[in-house]
N, C-alpha and C positions, 0 to 999 in steps of 0.2 A: 722093272724093263725102261727103257729109253724110251723117250718119246721122239717120231721123224721131223725130219721139219715141214713136211707137207701140212703137219697138226698145227701149227705154230702160226705159217701163213692163213690157213683157214681161219685162225681163230682172230686174227688181223682185218682180214677181208669182212668178217661178220659184224666186227667191232666199228671200222670204218661206216659200212652197211649202216649200220644201224645209226651209227651216228647220224650220215648224212638224210635217213628218212627223218629224224626224228624236226630235224633242220629246215626242211622242205617242208613240214606237216605247218610246224610255227610258221615258216615266211605265209603259207596259202592260206591258215584261217585269219593271221595280220591281215593280208590282203583284205579279203572278205569283212573283219570285222571294222578294215575302218571306210570298204563301200558303205555298208547298211549304215555307220554312220553319215557316210558322208548325203550318204541321199535320203536320209530322217532332215539330217538338219536343212537341208534344202527345202522338202517337205516343209519343214515351223515357218523358214524364211518367207514359204509362197502364202503359209495361212496367218503369218504377224508381220504381213502387208501394211503400212501409215494409211489411211487412207483421209480425203480430207474432210473432218467431221469440225461441224462450226461448233463453240464453246459454248459450252447450257454453264446458267449463274444454279448452283447445289447449296443446298441448304442443309446448314450441319445438324448433325443427326443426333451429338450433343445439344442440350440450350443451356444459353451461353448465358451468365447474367451480365450485369451493367459493367466494364470497364475490360469485357472479352475474359473473366474468368469464367470457369464452371459451376454456375449453381450448386449450391448447398445440398440440397434436394435430390441431386443426382450425384456428387460424391458420398453420400446417406445409404444411396441407392447400393453404389460403387462398393463398400467399404461391409457393405451387407452382405452383397453374396459372394463375396473372396473368402469373412470370415467363417461362412456355412459351408463353404467348399472343399474350405480346409481344415475345418473341425468336425472330422466324422470319427472319429476315436470311441471304440465301445469303454465298458467300464468294468475295470478287471479289479476280478475280488482278490487277488493277490495269495491264492490258495492251492499250492500246484496240488494236480491229480493225474500222477506217472506212479504208479503202484510197480514195487519191486514185485518180478516175475521168476522165479527157477529157472533159464534154457543152459543148454548146454554146452555154453559161454561164460555163464556165469555160476555154474552149480561147484560147490567144492569139491564132490566127487571125482569131478571131470578134471583138478585143479595138480599142473604140472610138478609141483613138491611133494603129490602125497606118495610117497615114499610109503611101499611094506617091508614093517623089519623082522 
């Protein structure tokens, strides 16, 4: 049974309409997303405006030794903290505790090569 020409025409109409709907939806979504991004960027610049602030002398947070180097006590504390935070391994017994169980996957009775003669 041969199709008539109007079937192919309606197919093209549906294809073009679907394509246009997708393109228009993507355009609308991109417009909305760019508008939301611009709004939040504008809000961010309002909150981060630089105000006239006088500089304040800041004391160093780390104890500094003579010559501008970090004190040995501070270096020792940092090294010990790094050692303790990275050395968190359990003692392993090196004993494998997996026991073999008979299941339908490894049972010899269900094997493929079990041929009855």
